[in-house]
C-alpha positions as CSV (number, residue, x, y, z in Angstrom):
1,M,17.6,-26.4,-28.0
2,I,15.5,-28.5,-25.6
3,L,16.2,-25.9,-22.8
4,G,15.1,-23.1,-25.1
5,L,11.9,-24.9,-26.0
6,L,11.1,-25.5,-22.3
7,I,11.7,-21.8,-21.5
8,S,9.5,-20.6,-24.3
9,L,6.7,-22.8,-23.1
10,A,7.1,-21.9,-19.4
11,A,7.8,-18.1,-19.8
12,P,4.2,-17.0,-20.5
13,R,3.0,-18.8,-17.4
14,I,5.7,-17.4,-15.2
15,I,5.2,-13.9,-16.5
16,G,1.5,-14.0,-15.8
17,R,2.2,-15.3,-12.3
18,T,4.6,-12.4,-11.6
19,D,1.8,-9.9,-12.3
20,E,-0.6,-11.8,-10.1
21,A,2.0,-12.0,-7.3
22,R,2.5,-8.2,-7.5
23,V,-1.2,-7.6,-7.2
24,T,-1.4,-10.0,-4.2
25,K,1.6,-8.3,-2.6
26,A,0.0,-4.8,-3.1
27,R,-3.2,-6.0,-1.4
28,S,-1.2,-7.6,1.5
29,D,0.8,-4.3,1.9
30,I,-2.4,-2.3,2.0
31,R,-3.8,-4.6,4.7
32,A,-0.7,-4.2,6.8
33,L,-0.9,-0.4,6.4
34,E,-4.6,-0.6,7.4
35,E,-3.6,-2.5,10.6
36,G,-1.1,0.3,11.4
37,L,-3.7,3.0,10.7
38,N,-6.3,1.3,12.9
39,L,-3.8,1.0,15.8
40,Y,-2.9,4.7,15.3
41,R,-6.7,5.5,15.4
42,I,-7.1,3.6,18.6
43,D,-4.3,5.5,20.3
44,S,-5.0,8.9,18.8
45,G,-8.8,9.0,18.3
46,N,-8.4,9.7,14.5
47,Y,-6.5,8.6,11.5
48,P,-3.5,10.7,10.3
49,T,-4.6,13.5,8.0
50,T,-3.6,13.6,4.3
51,E,-1.0,16.2,5.3
52,Q,0.5,13.9,7.9
53,G,0.4,11.0,5.6
54,L,1.5,7.4,6.2
55,D,4.7,8.7,7.6
56,A,2.7,9.3,10.8
57,L,2.8,5.5,11.3
58,V,6.7,5.7,11.5
59,H,7.3,9.1,13.0
60,K,5.2,11.1,15.4
61,P,3.4,13.9,13.5
62,T,4.6,17.4,14.3
63,S,2.1,19.2,12.2
64,G,-1.7,19.3,12.1
65,R,-3.7,17.5,14.8
66,E,-1.2,15.9,17.1
67,P,-2.1,12.4,18.4
68,R,-3.3,12.0,22.0
69,K,-1.0,9.1,22.4
70,W,1.6,7.9,20.0
71,R,3.3,4.5,20.4
72,D,7.0,4.7,21.1
73,G,8.7,3.2,18.0
74,G,5.7,3.9,15.8
75,Y,3.1,1.6,14.3
76,M,5.3,0.3,11.5
77,E,9.1,0.0,11.0
78,R,8.8,1.6,7.5
79,I,6.3,2.5,4.9
80,P,6.7,0.0,1.9
81,L,6.6,1.0,-1.7
82,D,4.1,-0.8,-3.8
83,P,5.4,-3.8,-5.9
84,W,5.9,-1.5,-8.9
85,N,8.2,0.8,-6.7
86,G,5.5,3.5,-6.5
87,E,4.3,5.1,-3.3
88,F,1.0,4.1,-1.9
89,L,-1.5,7.0,-2.1
90,Y,-3.2,8.0,1.1
91,A,-5.9,10.6,1.7
92,S,-7.8,11.2,5.0
93,D,-9.8,13.8,6.8
94,G,-9.0,12.0,10.1
95,K,-12.3,10.2,10.2
96,S,-11.9,7.9,7.2
97,Y,-9.2,7.3,4.6
98,V,-8.5,6.0,1.2
99,L,-5.4,4.0,0.5
100,R,-4.4,2.7,-2.9
101,S,-1.7,1.7,-5.4
102,L,-1.8,2.9,-9.0
103,G,-1.0,-0.6,-10.3
104,A,1.5,-1.7,-12.9
105,D,1.1,1.4,-15.1
106,G,1.5,3.9,-12.3
107,E,-1.4,6.0,-13.6
108,E,-4.9,6.6,-12.4
109,G,-7.5,4.0,-13.6
110,G,-6.5,1.2,-16.0
111,E,-7.6,-2.3,-16.5
112,G,-6.2,-5.7,-15.6
113,F,-2.8,-5.4,-14.0
114,D,-2.8,-1.7,-14.7
115,A,-5.9,-1.1,-12.6
116,D,-5.7,0.8,-9.3
117,I,-5.8,-1.3,-6.2
118,D,-8.0,0.5,-3.7
119,S,-8.6,-0.4,0.0
120,R,-12.3,0.3,-0.4
121,D,-12.5,-2.6,-2.9
122,F,-11.7,-5.4,-0.4
């Protein structure tokens, strides 16, 4: 009974922290992807296009504008999923990019933990 009482008191705090941790993880993953994108740009002169996607950080692009140089082994070992097991969304014209996670609800927009996490916001 005492254990049940302790769990009922601690559970709301732990659940709230889990959501906060996921948002922090998503921001951290976006920053890591940005580092890879910036290294790609230094070597290639541009960011991967939307068509090439984030996969260009792992595998040399074979379509669209091919990079001038491409680091053997790529710029990342793999592209992570966001903390809610969704893919990070990437759009680029080669000169700039937008990178984001759709948050906890996996849908555009939202508030609180459901809000999109966008690289332009930090």
